N, C-alpha and C positions, 0 to 999 in steps of 0.2 A: 504494500500500500504506500502510495506517495506521501511524503511528509509535507503537507501543504503549509505555506507560510501565511499565518492568519493574525490579524490585529483585531482585538476586541475592545470596545469602548463603552463604558457604563457611567454616564453623567448623573451625579447626585446633587442634593441640595447644597452641600458644602465641599464636595470633592468630585473629581473625575477619576475613575479607576480605568487603567488601561492594562492590557496584557498582550504579549507576543508569543504565539504558539508555533512550534515546528511539529506538525502533526498534533497528537494529543498531549505533547510535552510542553509545558509552559517554560519558556526560556527567559522571560523577563516580565515583571509586573511592577506597577507603580500606582500608588494612591496619591494623586495630585490634590493637595489641599487648597481651598480658595478662602482667602480672608473675607470676612463679612464686609469689611470696608471696600474691598474690590468689587464684590457682587452688588453692593449698594449703588454703584455707579450706573447699573443697568436697570431700566424700568421694567423691561420684560425679558423673559428667559431667552428668546430668540436673539436678542442683542448681545448675548454672551458667546455667540457662535465663534467669531474670529478670536476672541480672547482665549477660549478653551482650546481651540485648534492650535494656536501658537504655543501654548504650554505643552500640549501633546507632542508637537514637533520637536520642541527642545528636549523632551525626555527621550524620544526615539533617537535623536542625534547623539545624545550622551551615551545611550546604550548601544550605539552602533547598528541600529536597525534601519535598513534602507526601505523607504516607502515604495520605491520603484520595484522592489522585489516581492512585494506582497501579492498573494494570490486570492485573498478574500479579506474583506473588512466587515465586521459585524457590530452593529450598534444596538444599544438597549432601546427597545421600542417604547413608544409613548405617544399619547394624543390621539390614538386611533379609535375607530368605532369597533364594537364587539366583533370578534373574528375567531375562527376555529384555530386551535393550536397548530404549530408547525413552523417551518422556515419560510419566510417571505422575502422576495426580492425587493430591494428599495427602488421604486420607480416613481414616476411623476405624481400619481394619485396618492401613494403612501406619503411622499414628502409633503404634499399639499396639506394633508390632514394632520400630519405631525406639526407643521408650522402653524396651522390655524387652530390647533387644539380642538379637533373635531369632536372629541368626547367631552369637552367642557372642562377638562382638568389641565391647568397650566402647571407643568412640572419640568424640571431639568431633564428628565428622561426623554422628553420630546426632542431634545437635541441629539439623541443617540443616532437616529437614522440620518439626520442632517450631517453630522460629523462623519459617519461612515461613508456617506455619498461623496463628500469632498475628498477624503483620502482615497477612496476607490477610483475616482476619476483620475487622480494623479498617478495611481498605480496601474490604471487600465485593467481593473479586475472587478468582479461582482461585489456588490454590497448587499447585506442581508440584515433582517431582524429575526429573532428566534423567540417564540412564545412570549410575545409582548404582554404588558400588564393588563391589556384588555382582552386577553384570551378568554373566550366564552364557549364552553362546551356543555353548558347546563342542559339537563334533561327537561322536557316540558313541565313536569310536575314541580320543578324547582322555580318556576317563573312567577306564578301568580302571587299576589298579596290579597288581602281582603278588601281592597279598594279598587274599584273599576278604573282602568287606565293607568294604574301604578304597578310596575312589574319589577321583579328582582333582577339586578345586574351583577355581573361577575367582575369584581375588582380585587385582585389579590396578588400574591407574589408568584405568579404563574411560572416564571422562568425557573426559579429555584425549586418550586414544588414539583414541576414536571421532571427536572433533571435529577432531583433526589430520588424520585420513583424509578427513573431509567437506570441510575447508578446502582440502586439497590437490586433491581431485577438482574442486572448484569452480574453483580457479585454473588447472587444467590442461584444463578443459573436458571432464572425464571424469564418468561416472556411477558413484558409489561402489558401486552395486549390480551393476555390470557388470565390475569390475576386482578384482585381487588385490593387497593391500599387506602388507608387514611393517611394523608400526608400533611404535616404541619410545618410552617415556617414561624419560628419563635425568635423574634429579634426586636428592633425598634417598633415594628408593626408585627401583628400576629395573624397569620392565615391558617385556617383549618379547612381541608378539602377532601372530598370523596372521589376516588378514582376507580372506575369500573372498566376493566378490559381496555385500558389505554386512553380513556376519556375522563376528563375532570367534570363529573356530572353534577356536582353541587359543591358549595363552599360558602364563604361569607364575603360580603361587600365591605371591605375594610375602609375604602374611601368614603362610604356612606354611613359608617358608624356601626356596622353589624359586628356581632361576635364578642369575644372576651375583651376586657380592658387590656391595654398594652402600655408600655412606658410613656407614650405620648398620646394615646387614643382612649377615648371614654368607653368604647365598646357600646353594646346595645343599651338603649334607654327606652322606657315605655313612653307612649304618647302623653300620659299624665305627667311624667318627668319633664318632657319637652315643654308642655303647656305651663308647668310651674316655673321653669326657667324663663320663659317668655314673659310671664306675668311679673316675675321679679326683676325685669329690666334687661334681660339678655337680648342681644340682637341676633339676626340671622348669621352675621359674620362671626359672632361669638360662638354660636353653635357649630359652625363649620370648623372653627379652630379647635373646639373641644373634641371633635371626631378625628382630627388629624395631628394636632400639635400641642394642645394645652390640656388634654384629658389624661386619664389613667394615673400613672405614678406622678406625673407632673402636677396634676390637680390635687392629689391626695397627700403626697409627700413633699412635693416641691422640687423634684429632680427626675430626670429621665434616665439616670444611671441605675440600671437594674442591679448591677453588682453591689453598689453601695447600699441599696435597699435590702438585698439578700443578706449582706454582711451584717447590717444592723439587726435584721430579724434573728440571725443565728446568735448574735451577741446579747439577745434578750430584750431588744426594743419591742414592746408590745404592739405599738401602732404599726411599725414597719412589718412585723410578722403577720398582723391581721391583713394588711394590704397585700403583702407578698403571697400569702396562702390563698387569699381570695382570687387573685389573678390566676393562679394555677388551678384552683377549683373551677373557674370559668372556662379555662382551656379544656379541662377534662370533660365538662358538660358538653362543650361543642364537639369534642371527639365522639362522645356518646350519640349525639345527633347524627353524625356522619355514619356511625355504625348502624343506626336504624335505616338510613338512606340505602345502605348496602345490604339490608335485611339480615345483618349478622354474619354475612359471608365476607369476612375480612382476612386477607392473607397476612397482612402485617400493618403495624402502625409505625410510621417513619417520622422522626423528629429532626428537623433541620433548623438552621439559624444560629445566630451568635449566642443567645441565652441558653442553648443546649449544652454549652460548656459548663453550666452550673449543675453540679451533681445533685443538689437538693431539689431543683426543679424536675430533673429526670426521675429521681427517686419517688417524688410525690406523684408524678404522672404514671409511673409504674404501679404504684399502689391503687390508683383510681382505675386504671384502664387495662391492666395486664390480663384480666379475664376475657377481654374482647379478642385480643390477638397478641402475638409476640411484638415487643416494642424494640425498635432499633434507633439509637441516637446517631445523628450525623452532624456534629457540631460545626458551625460555620456555614459557609455558602458555597454553592457550585456555580454561581452565576457566570463567571468568566469562562469556566470550562464548558458550561451549557451553551454559550454562544459559539465557542470554537467547535464543539462537537456537532452542533447543528449544521454549521457550514461544511464540516467534513462529510457528514451524511449526504448532503446535497452534491458536493463535488465528486464523491465516489459513486454516486448513483444509487445509494442505499435508500434515499428518500427523495421524493420529487419536490422541487421548490414550488411554493404557492404564490399566487398573485393577488394582492389586496384589491378588493373592489369597493370597499366602503359600504357595502350592503351588510346590514346586521345579520348575525348568525341565527337570529330568531326574530320572526315577524308575527306580532299578535293580530294583525289585520285578518278579519274573517272569523275570528273566534267570538268576539263580542260586538 
């Protein structure tokens, strides 16, 4: 198998992660930090494009990586309308929707496809996105709410969730398309998802506030809770921040540093322990929901993300959920590997590349 030279780019809120792969082997990676004062100069994320590209170029030059020798560039997807999982070529339509935030979410991840396109044009090679955040493979039963015209959407850590499942299947000698997994990403945000025979058929809308609390996210609130917050003077903007930036550990403890909360809990801080244990309790409840979605036919429960380094968290989840299926911790993230592996599957012909249409993966018209 040819060792393709692949650059992966993952723009985040305060950093841009890049990695250079020779085949499946990562030869160079870098987390480029961005000072808040620098980012404050840009009113919109798209205005950061040249700034981030220049920093990536500097890092590649320092590492001796030639852009002209690249055979594929993969960017973190973002800004797209709901789409089936897979590897997508970066084309005119995909770039347009990333630039214009077609999904209504302005996030630095939207720069991923744009940066990949710029570097790929210099290298005269293809640009891809792999399992972007708007990956939506939900089954029809997962769509409806109890309000006509309001439907559930899929916004979760699709890239790492799908890759964790693929990596586990490979290690176990299983075929991802023949087994059922519950896959969690437990980090700054927390995603819990049900995978049935290669499709992520249900999960939680973390951008919309569903699921367990997380370091910066409130998690699910009842309508009565929301009404009370509004009556007490909260604005719509405040509620959006609670679901993405100022909720969870930030609201209850005053920090998004999960390790410090865990350490305080283990040291006897009653408040920290109450909050820490509640967050884990909520994760376990959501895992239980996904077990029901899969009708109890669960091959394994997979735990990925940075917080899985915490032994107490894993131990508690074992106590709650080991009766459902064996639990396998995969601390950290596979996101950079996921992007490179997606490109390799396409370049070697194992997987067919897909073309983004902008048409939703599910259309409720004709039902009501």
